[in-house]
N, C-alpha and C positions, 0 to 999 in steps of 0.2 A: 504493500500500500504506500509506504513512504517512498519507495523507488518510483512508483507511478507518479506521485506528486512532484518529486524532484525533477523527473524527466519532463513533465508536462508544464510546470510553472517556471522553471529556470530560464527557458529561452526568452522570456519577457524581461529578464533582468539585465542590467548593464553594469559596467565597472563603477558607476556612481552609486549603485545600490548596495544594500547590505541585508543579510538575514540574521536573526537573533535566535540562538539556541541556548542551552544551559550547560554547566559543567557536569551535569548528571547523565547526559544522553547515552543511551545504548548505541552501539555501532550502527544499527539500522537507521538511526536518526542523525547520523554524523557523516558516514562515508558517502552516501549518495549526494549530499550537499557539497562535500569536498570535491568530488569528481566534477560536479556541475560548475563549481566555482572556478576550476581550472579552464573550463570551456568558455565561460561567459564573463569571468573577471570580477564577479561581485565579492564583497567582503563577508566573512563569517565572524560573528561576535558571540561571546559567551557570558551569560549571566553568572555572577560569582555566588559563592556560598558563604553563609555566616559561620561563626565559630561552632554553632550547634547544627551545622549541616543542613540548614534551611536555605531556600533561594532568597537572595538579598534583593528586595524590591528597589532599594536605592540604586543598586547596580543596573537593574532593568530599566529604571527611569532614565539613567544616563545613556544607556546603549540604544534604546528604541527611539529613533528620531525620524525626521521627515523623509529620510532616504531608506528607511526600513520597509521592506516589501513583504517579508514573511517572518512570523514569530512561531517557532515550533518547539515543543517541549514535552517531556515525559510527565504524565499526570502523577505517577508514582515511580520513584527510582527503584530499579530492580537490584540495586546494590545497597542503598542506604535505607530504603523504605520511606524516604521523605515524600510527603505529599505537596505538590506544587500549588501555589496560590493562583489557581486557574482563572478565577473571575477577575482578579487584579491584573494579571498578565494580558488577558483578552481585552480588558478596558484600555490598557496602555496601547495595545496594537490598534484597536478601533480608532483611537484618537489621531493616529497617523495614517489610517486607512490601509493597514497592513493585513495580510491574510494570516489566519491563525490555524495551526495544525496541532492536534493533541495526539501523542503516542500513549494510548491507554492500555497497552498490552499487560502491564503489571497491575493495572487497576481494575480491569473488567470483572474479575471474580471476587473482588474484595471491597468495591465501593459502588454504590448506585450512581449511575451516570445519566444525566438528562441533557442531551445535546441542545435542545431548544432553550433550556434555562441557561446553559453555559453560553449559548450563542456562538459556538465555535464554527469555523468554516468547514474544517475537516477533522476527522477523528479515525484512528486506526487501532485495531487490536487483533490478537491472534487466538486461535482456538485452543491450542495446547495449554495456554496459561489459565484457561477457565474450565479445566477438566474435560475438554473436548479433544478431538483428534489432531494430529500434526498435519501440516500442509494446507490448512484452511484458515481464513481470517476475514476481517471486515474492513472495508474502506467506506466510511460514511462521508458524504458531502452534501451540502445544501443543493437542492434540485437545480437551481439556476446555475450554480457553479459547475455541476456535473454536465450541464448542457452547453455551457458557454466558456468556461475557464480552462478546461483541460482537454487535451487531445489524446487519443489512444496511441500507444507505442508498441503494442503487440497486435499483430494482424493475422487474419485467417478466417475460418468459418465462424458463423453466428454473429460476429461483430459487424458484419457488413449490411448495407442497405441494398445497393445495386452494384453489380460488378460487370465491367466491360473490359475488353482487351486493352483499351486505352486508359481507363481510369476507374475508380471505385468511389462509392459513398458509404458513410457509416450508419449503422443502426442507431436507434434512440438509446439514451442512457437508461439503465446501466449496461445494456447488452453490448454497447460499443467497447466496453472495457473488459469483456469476457470472451476473449478469442479462444477458439478450440473447444474441445469437449470439456464441459464443466466437471468439477470434482463433486459429483452428486453424493457419493457416500460421505465425503467430508462435510458437505453442507447439512445432510441429515444428522450427522453426529454433532455438529456445532449447534444445531437447533435443539437437540436433546440436552446438550450441556447447558444451554441458556434456560431451558425449562426447568432443569434440575436446580439451578441457582435461584430462579424466581420462585419456585415452589418452596424452597427452604425459607425464603424471606430475608430481606436485608437486615432487619432488626436482630434476628437470630445470628446471622453471619457476623455482623459487626461486633456484637457483644461477645460472642465466642472467641473470635480471633483477637480482639483487643485484650481479653482476659489472658489468653495464652501468651501473647506478646509481652504483656506486663510481667507475667510470671517468669518468663525466660530472661528478660532483661534484669530483673531483680536477682534471679538465681546466679546469673553470670557476674553481676556486679558484686555479689557477696563472696566470690571466689577470687582466685589469683588473676582473673581477667578484668578486674575492675579498673577503671581509669578512663577509657574512652579515647585517649590520644593515640593516633595511629602508630607513632614511633615507639610508644610504650606498650603496645598491645591493647587488647580489649575490644569493645564493640566499636566498629567503624560505622558511625552514623549517630543519629539522635539517641541519647541514652535514657530518655524518658518516652512516655507513650503519647506525648502531645504531637499532633500533626505527623504521625508516622504509621506505617502499616507493618504487618508481620513478616518483613524481610530483614533478617538480622545477620549482618556480615561481621566477622570478627577476626582477629589475629592473635597469635600467641608468640611472644618474643622467642626467637631461636628455632622456631618450627615453621617449615614451609607449609603453606595451606594444603598442598597435595598430600603431605605426610599426615596432617591432621585428619583429612578425609579418609586416608587409608587406615589409620589407627581406629577411628570411631566406627568404620565400616565393620570392624570385628564384632561390634555390638549391634550390628544390623541397623545402623543409622545411616541413611543415605542423604548426603548433603552435596552441594556443589563447591568446587574449589578452583581458584584461578582469578581471572579478570572479569568473569561474568559478562563478556561482551561489552565491557566499559573500561578498556585499558587506560585511556587518558585520565579518567578520574582517579584510578589507583596511582598512576605515575605522578599526578598532581600532589599526592600526599606521600610519595616515596615508598609505596607499598608494592611488593612483588606479587601481589594477589591477596585474596582473603578467602576464608571459609564462610559459607553462607547457609544459614538455616532458613527455610521457607515454610511458613505456617499456612496450612490450608484448613478448610472446613472439616475435613476428615480427621484432623489431628486431635489428640486428647492430652490431658495433663500428664498421664502416664508416659506418653511419647516424649514429652518435654523433660520429664525426670530422667528417662533413659538417656536422652541426648545430652543433657547437662552433665550427668555422671560420666558419660563417655568422653566428653570434652575435658573434664577435670582429670580423668585418667590419662588422656593424651599429654596434658601439661605435666603430670607427675612422672610419666615415662621419660620425658626430656628434662626432668628436674627443674621445672620452672616454678 
């Protein structure tokens, strides 16, 4: 979805223009813009973070100006769990008539999203992050923008209106953006995942995940992982539950994150270790990667106890 937008929107930009991202972005919301910037010469700017790993609105106010054409940001960081101040960022973009794009991949299963209330122009998310199948996702766009602001860059069957030997025309949106045979099985699976989430109810999901997030943060802070400063180990991200979701990245001094993952895997705890497709963010803080716990609706307090105990065991093995 983000590639579609980068390829479609960038040709309208010039070397005088800029787009604004944040320091939190997943590679999917960074690399496409980097490639397009090389082609069209526009500038990429990044909203900075506060000491508590929140997006700094003062930075955003300085960066978003009359030459800003696109403001694109992750609604929830897949590394830090930080929730972006979406309404404020969209308001700043609106003031200069910039297009707004939200990467909601990490948010779709954990936060209720109302695109009309947000008044964003575009929003994307992926199926696998919301208990659905891989290889399927959603690109939402306002109807007028889908019809007028973007052009297809994948061509073939289904997306065409009329085809002649000399030229072709495109189908109406959204069909013009769906070249080839659609991922029917994936779409059915994504629909089932969305129904599963909606049937659970957002109140239940938010309460359950917030409770587990608080419990894990408190459990880690009471161990040798307390501190929160990247160079000293601990939780990499907000250390309280204010304005954050249940994505908890951490480091242990002297232990590579891949070794942490390998050790706690012995207790059947599956985590992710490395850059989490956000290498620049880790490099910004001098980290060779982090270990990451991701809390879902299916997790229990017992799961968290086993995970925290395994992490403490890993620290003890390396005499930390």
